[in-house]
N, C-alpha and C positions, 0 to 999 in steps of 0.2 A: 236690714239693710247692709251687716257685713255679711250674709253668706249670698249676697248675689254680687258684690265687689269679688268674693273669691270665687266661686264662680267666674265670671268675668275674663277672672286673672288664667284660667287655665286654656279658655278659650281661645287667650294670648299665642298665639304656637311658639313667638318669638322667648317668651317670657317663661312657658314651658320648657323648650329648649333650653336655656341661659340658668335655672334653676334644675333642674335636673340632672345638667352638665357639674352643676357647682354643688351639689349631693354627692358624686361621684366624687369630685375633686377632693370636698372634706371628707369623704370616708377618708380617703389614697394619703393626705396627711396625720389621717391618723394613727392606721397603719404604719405608715415611715415614722410616725415617736413612737411607738410600743415595740419597733424592730431596733430603733436604735439604740434603748435605755436595755434593753436588753441583750444588745452586741454588748455595750461597756461593759456589763456585768463580767460578760465571759473573754475580755480580752484586759482588763484595770480588773485588781481587787479591791480598786478605792473608792470606798463608798462615796466617796464627796465627789468622783470621778462620774457619775453614774446622776450625782442632785445635776451635777453642772450640765448633762446632758436638755432636762427640763431647761436650765437657766440659756442657754445657748436659742433655743428655740424660744424662750417670752425677749429674751435684752433687747433682742431689734423690733419685736412690737411696741416697745416702751420707748425706746429710744428712735425710732426712724416715723413711727403710728401719722405723730401732729405734723410732717416735713409732706410727707404719705398723703393727709384729708389737704395740705391747702396745695399739692399739684393734682384731689383729683377736682379742684374745686375749678380750678384755672387754668385745667390742661385737660387732653382727648384721653376721656375715663377706659375708653377701646383702650388703645394705643396700651397706658398704663400699664394693663390688665398682662398682655401677648407678653409683655417686654417682661413683666414678673410670670406668666408662666412659662417662658420660652429659656428664661434663666433657672428655674426652679427644673424645669425638666433637666437643663443641662448638668446641674447639681445631683440631680438623682437616678442618669440614670452613670455618672460617673461612680458616685457611692456604691450604686449598684456593681456592675464590674469591678471595685478594686476588692469590696469583700464577696466577690465568688474566689475572684484568686486570693486570699486569704492577704493582703496588703492594710487594712487595714489598719493604724493606729489609736489609743483612745484624743489624742488630737489634731489625727483627721479626723477623724469621724466627729466630731466637735464643732470644726472648722465647718465640714457639709453643713452639721445641724443650722448651724448659725443659716450661711444664706440662705436655708431654703428655709427660715426662719426672719432672713431681708425682706424675700418674696413676697412673705404669707404677711409684713409689714403694709409692701406697696399694691398688695393685690388687696385687701380686706377693706380698705375706705377706700377703693375706686370701685368695687366690686357693688359698697352701700347706698353712693352716688350716684350706683347705677338704676336705681332701683324707678327714682325720676326718669331715666330716657327711656325705659321701654316699656312701662305702664304711663292711664291717664293717671292724672294730681288727685281726683278720690279715690282712686285704689293702692297709693303710697300704702296708709297703714296696713292696707288688707297683703300687699306687697310682703314687706317691714314683716309682718307676725309670721309672713310661709316660710320666708328666707330665716328666723332665728328660729322657724320651728324643724326645717331641715337640720340646721347648726347645729343644734343639739340633739338630734337625734342620729348625727351620725357621729355624735360624742359619747354616745351613749353604748352604741353599741359597735363602734369598730375600734374602743381596748377589746372585744371579745372575737373578732373577727379573726383581730391581728395577733389576737394569742395564738386563738386555732390556724392561720397561715403554719407561723413560725414552730408550733408543735406538731404543725407537720412535713412543713418543706424547707421551714431555716429562715434566717434574720433576709441572707438576703432576697427569697421571694420575696417577704414582704417591700427594700428596697425597689421591685419591680411591680412591684402590682403598683405602689407610689406612681414610680412613673409612667406606667402607664393609662396612671388616674387623671393625669391634665389630659390629657388627648383631648378626651370629648368639648370640653372647656376650649382647649385652645381653638380645635377646629369648627367650633359652637361661632368665637368672639370672632373667625376669617372671615368666617361665611356672614356676620353682623351688622348691618348697615344703617347706623344710630340718626337720629334724623336734625343732632349737632351737628356746627363744622368747628372744628379749633379755634377758628379765627370770628366767628360768630357767634357768639357763648349771648344768651341776652344780659347781661352786670357785665361792664370793661373790668376783664383782667387785673387782679388787686397783685398789688407785691407781696413777691413769698414767704419776706421774713413779717408784712404786716398782715397776710395771713393770719399766719400764727399766732401773730398776735393777738387779732379778734377773735380767731377760737378760746384763747384763754381765757381773754377778757370773759366770753357768753358763759363760761364755764362755774368763774368765777364772781358773775353776777349774778347767776342762776342759782339761788340757795337749793329747789326742789333736786337741779339736773348734779346741781354740785354732792346731793346728797345724795341716790343716785348712784353715784362714779365711785364717790368714797364706800357703800356699803360693798360694791360690788368687784373692787381692787381689795378691801381686805374677808373676801365670800375667795377671789380668785388665788390670793398669796395662799389661804388653807388646802384647797384644791389641788395646789399647783407639788404643796410641799408631799400629798400623798401617793400621789401622780408618779414622782421623782421616786419616792421610796420602794412604787410595790416592788419591780425587779427582785431589793434588796429579802424584801419581806419575804417572795417567793424562796430568795436561795441561802435563809436564815433563818428564818420559822417557820417551813413547811417541809422540813429538808425530811417529813418520813413520805412524803412522796416519790418515786421512786427518783422520778425523771422530772431534770430540774425543769422542760420547755414547758412541761404536763403540769410542774407548779406555777409559774409563771401562769399557764391559761385561768386554773383554776382560782388565781388570786382575781386578775382579771375579770372572769367571769360575776 
């Protein structure tokens, strides 16, 4: 039954287009994160500042995800994603230009990284909730599975691709690729016409703070869900720490490799 559902998903042209575009978007985000971490090692000698690059990316996800989830449940998800995409495009273009001109400072890089993280914080809940707007109810589990597979695939191969781009073309090229990676998803969202309207949602719109409180209450009162989220949080803390330190490992430990960018590529692979 699961195989039939999966095949049906790829017969759905809009799901196929959005899923593929989101795949490219996720790859661009990973490449940008790799480029930002490496650029920080070049413009700052502080290991603390290098670690803050990951912190600037993750902090908005921690702070704004609850609010973004409430927005996604009560407002037009397509418009939320479009707004987030446009903000990230503007930020990424400015980051690319300033990097090319050599005007990036450590704190300015952190600011750009934080703003991209804010875009992700509002985009991701809306995208995940959109699964029910694209496919039929019985196909939602398969859609969520494919979405997770795509995300983890890009997170697995993205660092190696990003390292190769940096080694061959430099950090500015990584930022440019990220800016370009928003185009497929943004253009697909522009032409997509969901079957819902903002003022005709199936349920009455909740109060904003009430929606956040209900979400927290649901998690607290669901032991299995709380257990999964706690494990995911602990696992995420460890993996983020490792990825934050990879540029430092490339510079300090693999010193025998002649070129620093090649060292970074070796570590990422």
